N, C-alpha and C positions, 0 to 999 in steps of 0.2 A: 336652875341648872339649864332650863332651855334658854332662859334670857342671856346666860353667860355664853352657851353655843351659839346662840344668834349673834351676840356681839364679836365674837372671835371670828365667826363667818362673815360678818358684815366689814370688820377689819381685814381679814385676808383678801377678800375681793376687791377691796377698795385700795389695799397695798398693790396688788398684781396690776391692778388698772392704771395706777399712777407710775408704776416701775415700767411695764411693757414699752410704751411709747418711746419711753427717753434712754432706754439702754443703749449703750455704747461701749465699743472697745476702744482702748486708747490708740491712737495714732491710724485709727481707721482709714482715714482720708489720705495718709500719707505723711512725708517727713520734709520739713523746711529748710533751704539752706538760702541764705540772705533773701528771704520772703519768696523765694521761687519753691513751688510745691513739685515733690517727686513722688510718684505712687508706689514704688517698690524698691526692695532692698536687697543686697547682698550683705553678710556680716562673716568674716571667719577669723575666729581668734585662733592662730597658729601657735600661740605660746602653750597651748593646753590640748594641742591635737594631737594625738596621739599615731593615727593613720590616714596620711592623705588620701589612700585609694578607697576610704568608706568615706568619704566627705563627700556630699552629692552636689556639691556648689562647684567642684573643680574636677579637671581632668588633667593628669600629668601625662606629657606627651611623649610619644614614641615616634620618630621619623628621621630620614636621612636625607641630607641635601648635597648635591654635588659641589666642589667649587666654584664651576661656572655658573651655577643658581645661586649659589651664596654670595657670590661677588668678592671672590677673595682667592688667596692661594690654596686654602684649605676649604673643605666642604663642613658640614655639621651633624654631628650624630646625636640627637636628642634622646635620651633613655630615663625611662622611669626609676631606674635605681639611682638617678641622680638628683632625685626630688626627696629629700631626707627629712621626714618629721623628726624633730627634736625637743619634744616638749619638755617645761619645767618638772623638778623632780616632784614637786608638791603641786596639787592643784590649788592651794590656797596662796600662793606665791605669783608675783607678777613680774619677777625679775630673778636673774642669775643664771647659773649653768643649766644646760638641758640634761638629759638622761645619757647622753651619749658625749656629755663633754663640750665646753664651749658654749656660744651665744645659743638661747633658747630659740626656739621658731621653727618656720620650716626652712631648710636648707638647701639653696640651689647650687650645685657642684659644675664647674668646669674642671675638667680632669687635667692635670699637669702632663708635661712631656709632649715632644715632638712626634704627630703621627706619621711622619714621611712627607716626601713629596705628593700632593694631590690627595692627603689621606683627609679622613673626618676627625675633627675634635670632639669629643665627647662633651656634651652640655646639658643643662637642664632648663624646661620650660612647662609650664600649666596653665591652664587656659579655663576660664569659666564655662561653665555648662549653658547658662543664658547666653542666647545669641541676639535677644531682641532688645538689646540696651540702646536706647535712644535719646541721648542729652541725661546730662547728670553730673553728680559731684562724687569723686573717687577719690580716695585717700589708701596710702599705704604707708606702716611703720616699717621701716629697713635700715639696714646696717651694711654699706658698700663693702666689699672685699678690698683688702689692701695689697691684695696680688696683681703685679701688673699683666696686661695682656687678654682682658676680657672686657664684655659690655654687660653692666648690667640695666634690664630694662624694665618698666613699670609703663604699660599702655594700653589703649583702647584700638581694635583693629575691626576694620569692614575687609578691606583690601589694600593694594600697594599703592594707592592713590587716596585712599580716607584712611588716616591713621593719627594717632594722636601720642605723643612719646615724651616720656622723661627718661633720659639715659645717661649713664655714668660710664666712663671711660678709666680704666685703670691707668693708662699709658698719661692721663691729664693730672692725675692726682699726684701732689708731692706737698712738701712744707709750706710752699708758697703759692699753691695753687689747689682750688678744690671746686671747679665748676660743674654745674648741670648742664646737659644740653636739651634744650626744649625744642621739639619737632613736631611739625604738621606735615605728614606728607601728602602731596598734592599732584595733579597733572602736570604741574611746573617742574617740581621734583623730579618726576617720571622722567622728562625732558631731558633732564640733566644726569641720567643714569641714577636716580633714585638718591641724588646728593642735594638735600635741601638747603645747604649752605649757599648764601647768597639771594635765597628768597626770602618771602615775606613770612615764612612759615618756619624759621630757625633762629633760634637765640641761644646765646651761651651766657649763662650767669654765674658769677662766682658767689659760692656760700661762705657764710661768715664762721665756718668751721671745717674739720675734718670729716667727711662722711664716712669714713672707715674706722673713725673711733668710737661713734656712738651711734643709737638708733635715732633716725629723726621721720617726722612724716613728710610724704609728699603727697600733693594733691592736684587733682586739675579738676575744674569745673568746666563742663560743656554746655553751651547753650546754642541755639539757632544761629546768634549772630556773634558768637565770639568762644575762644577758649582762655582761661585763666590759671595760670598756673602759681602754685604755692609752695612752699617749704616750712614747717612749722607754724603754719598761718599765717605767714608774712607773704604777700602779693609778689611775685618775682615779674611777672610778665603777661600782657593781655594780646592775645592775637585775633585778628578780626578779618583775615583773607582766608579763602580756601578751607572754611569751616565744614566738617563733614555733615552729611544730611541721611546716612542710612544707618539702620542698626547694626551692631556688631558685639563684639565680646571683649572682656577684660584679659589681658596676659601678664603675667611674671615671667621673666626670661633672664637666663645668664647664659653668655655663648662667646665664642670667638671664632674668627675665621683666617686670622692672620692678616688682615688688611691692613697695612702700616697707617692708613689714613682714618682710621676708626678704631677697630677693637685692638689692632695689633695682636701680639702673641704669635703662637700657645703660649699659656704661660707655664711657667718652668714647674711650678709645682700646684697640688688641686688649690682652686680658688672657691670661697664660699659666700654667697650673698644669702643673708638671712632676713626673713620677714618674720614681724611678729604680728601683724594682721593686715586685713584688706578690708574696708568698707566702702561700699556703693549704693547711692542714693539715686534712683532714676526713673525715667519712666519708659514703657514696655511699650513695642511695636507690635506684639502679639494680641490680636483680638479677643483671646480668650483671659489671658491677664487683665487687658481694659475692662472686659466684661466683670471680672471677678471684683475689680475696683469699683464701680457703678453699684455692685450688689452690696458690697461693704459699706461705702460711703453714703450714707442716708441724710447726713447734714453737717456739710463741710464747715459749716460756722458754729457747729456744737462745741462744748467745752472738751479740750483735750483730743479733738478729731483729728488734728493735726500736731505734729510733734516737731521742734527746732531740733536741730542736728547739732550737737555741742561742738565747739569750736577747739581745735587743740593750738595752743599758743607756747607750750612747754615741750622740748623734747622728750618722747616717752621712753626714759629710763628710770630704773628704780622702781621698787614695789608701788609708790605713789604716782608717779606720772605716767608709769607705763599699764595702770590700770585703767584703761581708757574706756567709755561708755560704749556699751551695745545694746542696742533695742532688742536684740534676739536673745540677749540674756536675762531681761526683764520679764516679768508676768505680764501677758496679756497687752503687748506692743507690736507684736508681729501677726495678728491674727488674719488667715486668710492668705498670707505671704507664702512663698516657697523659700524655705529655710532649710539649711544642712541638718541632715538626720529626722527630717519629719517630712510626709508625702503632704501635698497642699492641702488636699481633702481633710486631712487629719488634724491640721494647724488649729483650726477653729474649736474643735470639740477638746483639744489638750489645754486648752486657756480659758478660764472662767474668771470672769470680772466679779467684783463685789455685789454688782446689781444682779448678774445671774444666780449667784448664791442665794440673795435675797427673794429672787423669785420663786427658786427651788422651795425656799423655806414656806413662802406663800401659797405654794401649790401644796406642799404638804400638810399645813394648815387646814387648808379646805378638804382635802381627803379624808383628815382625822374627824373633822366635822361633819361630814358624809356619814363615816362609821359610826360616829356618836348620836346622829340624829336619826 
């Protein structure tokens, strides 16, 4: 009996010694896009989100902007009530109508009707709580409104001269035209009254589909020397001038100021832009987050220490294609990350690897041997 106890004790000790130096969480060193490593992530599944105000990654906005500051005949009136969660009826579905009817996802409303001369047009906007985003790859599954008179925007923002935009204008959408406006706001565009047209930071690209008919993934990859824009995984354009250099945040916005040369409007009826998901893989300018990465990334060359971000090449519609991959919905792929619904300090405690369980078993065996011996 003593021999058995001794053998188990030796086995447990060797098992523990073998495991401790090699335990690694998946993706602990980050996420790769085209071989570029990003340390942090934001992922939000709006198809199943019941309450946007409880999501710790996002802040619905409430503010007012005068016509003069909005640079249009009307001002803007951002209201939290215009950011509406419309989750799918079943948590097991990935497509279909939401609980409120219509397309499921987060709905950004621009309210219809003329507010009168100099009035404010009710709109919707939400921004990430993270403002330390410095370079990265960002993608959103969106369906654009079919209602004329609004601007739907997915963008990164630091200030009015450092901004990366993908914008959709209802006035440009028709049976023969379906463009997306790709914009880098810069000091050069500021000199033109923030009209980027004619600068190196402005391109219009026609899409091979009507963006108001189905959901599609829109994406931009921001590097120190370029910004690349994509639609459903297809490269649209690469810009190499006036690249932003400061940290900022991601914004989803749907607005109108009546400017006949841009948003037009206001819309005659309520206009809805719907977002299925937002995913961002990026580096942080925050020293605390940088130290978190150093603490969790022990060996960047270890197996599964970095994880490639899956590419979307099919429009995210239907239960199959709309069921896109989320690292944050997997076990042990976002350890020590700041993800919605958990505090950063709690995240490592909530996710156990297979190796962690094995260590626990080994420690338990050692304890039992102590009792028996």
